[in-house]
C-alpha positions as CSV (number, residue, x, y, z in Angstrom):
1,M,15.4,17.6,9.1
2,G,16.8,15.1,6.9
3,R,19.6,15.5,4.3
4,Y,17.3,15.5,1.4
5,N,14.2,17.5,0.3
6,F,11.2,15.2,0.8
7,E,9.1,18.3,2.1
8,K,8.4,20.2,-1.3
9,A,7.1,18.5,-4.5
10,P,8.8,19.8,-7.8
11,C,6.6,21.6,-10.2
12,R,5.8,18.9,-12.8
13,V,3.0,20.8,-14.8
14,G,4.3,21.6,-18.4
15,H,6.7,18.6,-18.5
16,H,4.4,16.3,-20.1
17,T,4.3,14.4,-17.2
18,Y,1.9,11.5,-17.4
19,K,0.9,11.6,-14.0
20,W,0.2,15.3,-14.0
21,K,-1.7,15.5,-17.5
22,E,-5.0,16.0,-15.9
23,A,-3.8,18.9,-13.7
24,E,-2.7,20.9,-17.0
25,K,-6.2,21.1,-18.1
26,D,-7.6,21.7,-14.3
27,R,-5.0,23.1,-11.8
28,E,-7.2,22.2,-9.2
29,V,-6.5,18.4,-9.8
30,L,-4.3,16.7,-7.5
31,P,-3.0,13.2,-9.1
32,A,-2.4,10.2,-6.7
33,W,-2.6,7.5,-9.0
34,I,0.4,6.3,-11.6
35,A,3.4,5.0,-9.7
36,D,6.0,7.6,-9.5
37,M,7.0,9.9,-7.0
38,D,6.5,13.7,-6.3
39,F,9.9,14.1,-4.9
40,E,13.3,15.4,-6.0
41,V,15.7,12.5,-7.4
42,L,18.9,11.9,-5.5
43,P,21.3,14.8,-6.3
44,E,23.8,12.3,-7.8
45,I,21.4,11.2,-10.4
46,Q,20.8,14.9,-11.3
47,Q,24.4,15.2,-11.5
48,A,24.8,12.2,-13.9
49,V,22.1,13.5,-16.2
50,H,24.0,16.8,-16.2
51,D,27.2,15.2,-17.0
52,Y,25.5,13.2,-19.9
53,A,24.0,16.3,-21.4
54,N,27.6,17.5,-21.4
55,Q,28.9,14.9,-23.4
56,L,27.4,16.6,-26.6
57,V,27.0,13.2,-28.5
58,Y,24.1,10.9,-27.5
59,G,24.9,7.8,-29.5
60,Y,24.8,4.2,-28.8
61,T,26.0,2.8,-25.5
62,Y,26.9,-0.3,-23.6
63,A,26.6,-1.5,-20.1
64,S,29.8,-0.3,-18.2
65,E,31.7,-2.7,-15.8
66,E,31.2,-0.1,-13.2
67,L,27.1,-0.4,-13.7
68,I,27.4,-4.2,-13.7
69,N,29.3,-3.8,-10.6
70,A,26.8,-1.6,-9.0
71,V,23.9,-3.8,-9.8
72,L,25.9,-7.1,-8.2
73,D,26.9,-4.9,-5.3
74,W,23.3,-3.7,-4.6
75,E,21.6,-7.1,-5.1
76,R,24.2,-8.7,-2.7
77,D,24.2,-5.9,0.0
78,E,20.4,-5.1,0.0
79,H,19.0,-8.4,-0.9
80,D,21.5,-11.1,0.0
81,Y,21.4,-12.3,-3.6
82,T,24.7,-13.1,-5.2
83,F,24.9,-14.2,-8.7
84,E,27.2,-14.3,-11.6
85,R,27.6,-11.3,-13.9
86,E,26.5,-13.5,-16.9
87,A,23.0,-13.8,-15.3
88,L,22.3,-10.4,-15.6
89,V,20.4,-9.3,-18.8
90,F,19.5,-5.6,-19.3
91,I,16.2,-4.5,-20.7
92,E,14.5,-1.2,-21.1
93,G,11.5,-2.1,-18.7
94,V,10.0,-4.9,-16.4
95,V,6.9,-4.9,-18.5
96,P,8.7,-5.3,-21.7
97,A,10.6,-8.1,-20.1
98,I,7.4,-9.9,-18.9
99,S,6.3,-10.0,-22.5
100,T,9.7,-11.1,-23.9
101,A,9.4,-14.0,-21.3
102,I,5.8,-14.8,-22.3
103,Q,7.1,-15.0,-26.0
104,A,10.3,-17.0,-25.3
105,F,8.9,-19.4,-23.2
106,S,5.3,-20.7,-24.4
107,E,3.3,-20.6,-27.5
108,E,0.1,-18.8,-28.7
109,G,-3.0,-20.5,-26.6
110,D,-0.7,-21.6,-23.9
111,A,-2.0,-20.8,-19.9
112,V,0.0,-18.0,-18.3
113,L,-1.3,-17.3,-14.4
114,I,-1.3,-14.3,-12.5
115,N,-2.7,-13.5,-8.9
116,T,-5.2,-11.0,-9.2
117,P,-5.9,-7.9,-8.4
118,V,-2.6,-7.2,-9.8
119,Y,-0.7,-4.5,-11.8
120,P,-2.7,-4.4,-15.0
121,P,-0.1,-4.9,-17.5
122,F,0.4,-8.4,-16.4
123,A,-2.9,-9.1,-17.7
124,R,-2.6,-7.0,-20.8
125,S,0.8,-8.8,-21.6
126,V,-0.9,-12.1,-21.8
127,K,-3.9,-11.2,-23.7
128,L,-1.9,-9.3,-26.1
129,N,0.3,-12.1,-26.8
130,N,-2.6,-14.4,-27.5
131,R,-2.0,-16.6,-24.5
132,Q,-4.8,-18.0,-22.1
133,L,-5.1,-15.8,-19.1
134,I,-5.7,-17.6,-15.7
135,T,-6.5,-15.6,-12.8
136,N,-5.9,-16.9,-9.4
137,S,-7.8,-14.6,-7.0
138,L,-5.9,-13.4,-3.7
139,I,-8.1,-13.6,-0.6
140,E,-8.2,-10.6,2.0
141,Q,-7.3,-12.1,5.6
142,D,-6.5,-10.0,8.7
143,G,-6.0,-7.1,6.3
144,L,-3.6,-8.4,4.0
145,F,-3.6,-10.5,0.8
146,Q,-3.1,-14.2,1.2
147,I,-3.0,-16.9,-1.6
148,D,-5.4,-20.0,-1.4
149,F,-2.8,-22.7,-2.2
150,E,-5.3,-25.3,-2.9
151,Q,-7.0,-23.3,-5.4
152,L,-3.7,-22.1,-6.9
153,E,-2.8,-25.9,-7.4
154,R,-6.0,-26.6,-9.1
155,D,-5.7,-23.6,-11.3
156,I,-1.9,-24.7,-12.3
157,A,-2.9,-28.2,-12.8
158,N,-6.2,-28.0,-14.5
159,N,-5.0,-25.3,-17.1
160,E,-1.8,-26.9,-17.7
161,V,-0.3,-23.5,-16.7
162,K,3.2,-22.9,-18.5
163,I,4.0,-19.6,-16.8
164,Y,3.4,-18.0,-13.5
165,V,4.0,-14.2,-13.2
166,L,4.5,-13.4,-9.6
167,C,4.3,-9.7,-8.1
168,N,6.6,-9.5,-5.1
169,P,6.2,-7.1,-3.2
170,H,2.8,-7.1,-4.6
171,N,1.0,-4.2,-6.4
172,P,-1.5,-3.0,-5.6
173,G,-1.9,-4.6,-2.2
174,G,1.7,-3.8,-0.9
175,R,2.3,-7.4,0.3
176,V,5.8,-8.4,0.9
177,W,5.5,-12.2,0.3
178,E,7.3,-14.5,3.3
179,R,10.0,-17.0,2.6
180,E,7.4,-19.7,3.7
181,V,4.9,-18.4,1.0
182,L,7.6,-18.4,-1.9
183,E,8.6,-21.9,-0.9
184,K,5.1,-23.0,-1.4
185,I,5.0,-21.2,-4.7
186,G,8.2,-22.8,-6.0
187,R,7.5,-26.2,-4.9
188,L,4.1,-26.1,-7.1
189,C,6.0,-24.6,-9.9
190,Q,8.5,-27.7,-9.9
191,K,5.9,-30.2,-9.6
192,Y,3.9,-29.0,-12.5
193,G,6.9,-27.9,-14.7
194,V,6.1,-24.1,-14.6
195,L,8.3,-21.3,-15.3
196,L,8.4,-18.6,-12.7
197,V,8.6,-14.8,-13.8
198,S,9.0,-12.9,-10.6
199,D,8.4,-9.2,-11.0
200,E,10.4,-7.6,-7.9
201,I,10.7,-4.1,-9.1
202,H,9.3,-2.7,-5.7
203,Q,12.1,-4.9,-3.7
204,D,13.8,-1.8,-2.1
205,L,10.5,-0.3,-0.9
206,T,9.8,-2.5,1.9
207,L,8.6,-0.9,5.1
208,F,7.7,-1.3,8.8
209,G,10.6,-3.7,9.2
210,H,9.3,-6.3,6.4
211,E,12.1,-7.8,4.5
212,H,12.1,-8.7,0.8
213,Q,13.0,-12.2,-0.2
214,S,14.3,-12.8,-3.7
215,F,12.5,-15.9,-5.2
216,N,15.9,-17.4,-6.1
217,T,17.3,-16.8,-2.7
218,V,14.6,-19.1,-1.2
219,S,16.1,-22.5,-2.8
220,P,19.0,-22.8,-4.8
221,D,17.0,-25.2,-7.3
222,F,14.5,-22.5,-7.8
223,K,17.0,-20.7,-10.2
224,D,16.6,-23.5,-12.6
225,F,12.9,-22.4,-13.7
226,S,12.9,-18.7,-12.8
227,L,13.6,-15.2,-14.0
228,I,13.9,-12.1,-11.7
229,L,12.9,-8.8,-12.8
230,A,14.0,-5.7,-11.1
231,S,15.0,-2.2,-11.5
232,A,16.3,1.0,-9.6
233,T,13.6,3.0,-11.6
234,K,10.6,2.6,-8.9
235,T,12.9,3.0,-5.9
236,F,14.8,6.1,-7.2
237,N,12.1,7.8,-9.3
238,I,13.7,7.4,-12.6
239,A,11.4,5.5,-14.6
240,G,11.5,7.8,-17.6
241,T,15.1,6.9,-18.1
242,K,14.0,3.5,-19.1
243,N,16.4,0.7,-17.8
244,S,15.7,-2.5,-15.9
245,Y,17.4,-6.0,-15.6
246,A,16.5,-9.7,-15.6
247,V,18.7,-12.3,-13.4
248,I,18.2,-15.4,-15.3
249,E,20.7,-18.0,-13.8
250,N,19.7,-21.1,-15.9
251,P,21.9,-20.6,-19.1
252,S,19.1,-22.3,-21.4
253,L,16.7,-20.1,-20.2
254,R,18.9,-16.9,-20.7
255,Y,19.9,-17.9,-24.2
256,Q,16.0,-18.4,-25.2
257,F,15.2,-14.8,-23.5
258,K,18.0,-13.1,-25.1
259,K,17.2,-14.6,-28.6
260,R,13.7,-13.5,-28.2
261,Q,14.8,-10.0,-26.9
262,L,17.0,-9.4,-29.9
263,A,14.1,-10.6,-32.1
264,N,12.2,-8.0,-30.9
265,N,14.9,-5.4,-30.9
266,Q,14.6,-4.8,-27.4
267,H,18.5,-5.2,-26.6
268,E,19.5,-1.4,-26.9
269,I,19.2,0.5,-23.6
270,P,19.1,4.3,-23.5
271,G,22.4,5.6,-22.2
272,L,20.6,7.7,-19.7
273,G,19.2,4.4,-18.2
274,F,22.4,3.1,-17.5
275,L,24.0,6.2,-16.0
276,T,21.0,7.0,-13.7
277,T,20.9,3.3,-12.5
278,E,24.5,3.3,-11.7
279,A,24.4,6.4,-9.7
280,A,21.2,5.4,-7.7
281,Y,22.9,2.0,-6.9
282,R,26.3,3.6,-6.0
283,Y,25.1,6.6,-4.0
284,G,21.4,6.2,-3.2
285,W,21.4,4.1,-0.1
286,S,21.0,7.1,2.4
287,W,18.5,8.8,0.4
288,L,16.5,5.5,0.4
289,M,16.4,5.3,4.1
290,E,15.1,8.6,4.3
291,L,12.6,7.8,1.8
292,K,11.3,4.9,3.6
293,K,10.8,7.1,6.7
294,V,8.6,9.4,4.8
295,L,6.6,6.6,3.1
296,E,6.1,5.0,6.6
297,K,4.8,8.3,8.0
298,N,2.4,9.0,4.9
299,V,1.1,5.3,5.2
300,N,0.4,5.7,8.8
301,F,-1.3,9.0,8.4
302,V,-3.6,7.7,5.6
303,V,-4.7,4.6,7.9
304,D,-5.3,6.8,10.9
305,Y,-6.9,9.6,8.9
306,F,-9.5,7.6,6.9
307,A,-10.3,5.3,10.5
308,K,-11.3,8.5,12.1
309,E,-12.7,10.7,9.3
310,A,-14.2,8.1,6.8
311,P,-14.6,4.8,8.8
312,R,-16.5,2.9,6.1
313,L,-13.5,3.1,3.7
314,R,-11.3,0.1,4.3
315,V,-7.6,0.7,3.8
316,M,-5.2,-2.1,3.4
317,K,-2.0,-1.1,5.1
318,P,0.8,-2.1,2.9
319,Q,4.1,-3.9,4.1
320,G,6.1,-2.5,1.0
321,T,5.6,-0.1,-2.1
322,Y,4.2,3.4,-1.6
323,L,0.7,2.1,-2.9
324,I,-2.2,1.7,-0.8
325,W,-5.4,-0.5,-1.8
326,L,-8.5,1.4,-0.8
327,D,-11.9,-0.4,-0.5
328,F,-15.0,1.8,-0.9
329,S,-17.6,-1.0,-1.4
330,D,-19.3,-0.1,1.7
331,Y,-20.5,3.1,0.2
332,S,-22.6,0.9,-2.2
333,L,-21.5,3.3,-5.5
334,T,-20.9,1.9,-9.0
335,D,-17.4,2.3,-10.1
336,D,-18.3,5.0,-12.5
337,Q,-20.1,6.9,-9.6
338,L,-17.0,6.4,-7.2
339,F,-14.6,7.8,-9.8
340,Q,-16.9,10.6,-10.9
341,L,-17.2,11.8,-7.3
342,L,-13.4,11.5,-6.8
343,R,-12.4,13.2,-10.0
344,E,-15.1,15.9,-10.1
345,E,-15.9,16.7,-6.4
346,A,-12.8,15.7,-4.7
347,K,-10.5,16.8,-7.8
348,V,-8.3,14.0,-6.9
349,V,-7.3,11.2,-9.4
350,L,-6.6,7.5,-8.1
351,N,-6.3,4.2,-10.1
352,R,-9.5,2.5,-10.6
353,G,-9.5,-0.7,-8.7
354,S,-11.4,-2.8,-11.6
355,D,-8.2,-2.2,-14.0
356,F,-6.5,-4.5,-11.5
357,G,-9.0,-7.6,-12.0
358,Q,-12.6,-8.1,-11.1
359,E,-11.6,-8.3,-7.5
360,G,-10.9,-4.7,-7.7
361,K,-14.6,-3.5,-8.3
362,G,-15.3,-0.8,-5.6
363,H,-11.8,-0.3,-4.8
364,A,-8.8,2.3,-6.0
365,R,-5.0,2.5,-5.5
366,L,-3.8,5.6,-3.7
367,N,-0.1,6.7,-4.3
368,V,1.4,8.4,-1.1
369,A,4.7,9.1,-2.5
370,A,4.3,12.7,-2.2
371,P,5.1,15.5,0.2
372,E,3.1,15.0,3.5
373,T,1.1,18.1,3.0
374,M,-0.1,16.8,-0.3
375,V,-1.0,13.5,1.1
376,E,-3.0,15.1,3.8
377,E,-4.7,17.3,1.2
378,I,-5.7,14.4,-1.0
379,C,-7.0,12.6,2.0
380,S,-9.1,15.6,3.1
381,R,-10.7,16.0,-0.2
382,I,-11.6,12.3,-0.5
383,A,-13.2,12.2,3.0
384,E,-15.0,15.3,2.4
385,V,-17.0,14.0,-0.8
386,L,-18.0,10.4,0.7
387,P,-21.5,9.8,1.8
388,K,-21.6,9.9,5.7
C-alpha cells in the first residue's frame, strides 16, 4: 500500500469535466481518451488551492522567485538540464506556445514539419496559422515508432522547412527518443537552418527505466535554434490551472517569442497555475514515483490482457506517457464502424486515431491513467465487443 491514493477515482461527473462529459448523459460510459488522469492530486497541490481560496482576492499575479527556483531545481534534478533564469518564459499552455512560436518565427505560407501520427493540435496550429503543413510519417519497427531520416531530410530540404515541431516523449506512441535520435534531428536542423520547437510536456512520465533527454542537453550548440516547451500539468494532473513554460536560451529567439506573446496578450498566467506548479515541483517527487509504478502496472496489464483476449488487436507498448496506441486494422472495420462499436456497444470512449494523422486510420489512443479496476473494466468491454 503506497502513501497516496491511486486505487479510487474521484467522482468527476457534474464538474464540467471535458473527459467525463459523455458520461454525464450516459452513466454507463467509461472515458479513456483525453489526456488527464482519474487520480487525486498531490495533497500539497490541494492545499495550495485551499490557501489560494483563502486569499479572498484573486487579482493579477506574477511569477515568484520561489516558483522560478522550483522550476530550475526540477529541471536540474530530474532532467540534468541547467539554464539561466532569464531563459524561462511562462505561458499558459504548451499548445499556445506552439502557435506563438509559429507566428514569431515564420511567415504565412512557410513550411512547418511534424512527425505523424502526433497530438492533433500540432497540425491544427500549423493550418490555422496559414502555414504549409509538412507531415513526416513515423515508421513502426519492432513495436516502436522510428524516424526515417532519409525521408526526413528530403521533407526538410524539398519544402524549405522553417520550423520543426517535435514531440518528445511522443504522443500517441509513447516513444522516448534517445540521445542518438535527437542528435541526428539537431544536425539536420543545423544543416538546413530549421528552428526546432520541442514539446516535452510528458518528460516526467518516462516508464520502464527509459530516461528523457531534453533536446538542449544533447549538444550545447542546439540551444541556438531551439525552444523547449514543458509543464507540470500533465505530470501532476493540474491542466485546468493553466501554466506551462518555454526554455529559450538564445536571447534573440527569446525576444522574438516574448514580443509575439505580448502581441497576443498571452503574457498573463492565472495565479492558480503559478501556485500549483510550484507545489508540484516542490513536493511532488514521491507522488510521481508512486504514480509511475501504477502506470507501469496498468500498461503491462493492457499488453498482456489484449494479447490473450483480443490477439488481433496490436498494442504499442509505450516507453513513456500514460497513453497507449492501439491498432484495430486487422478487424477490417471502417473508423466509423470501429468507434460506433466502442461507444455504443462497449460504452468506452477512446481517441480516434485518424485525428492524429492519416497513419492513425484504424487506430485509437487509450488513456490508462486511472485506477487498475477501471482500466481492467475498459479493456474487458473492448475485448468483449470485438469480432472473434
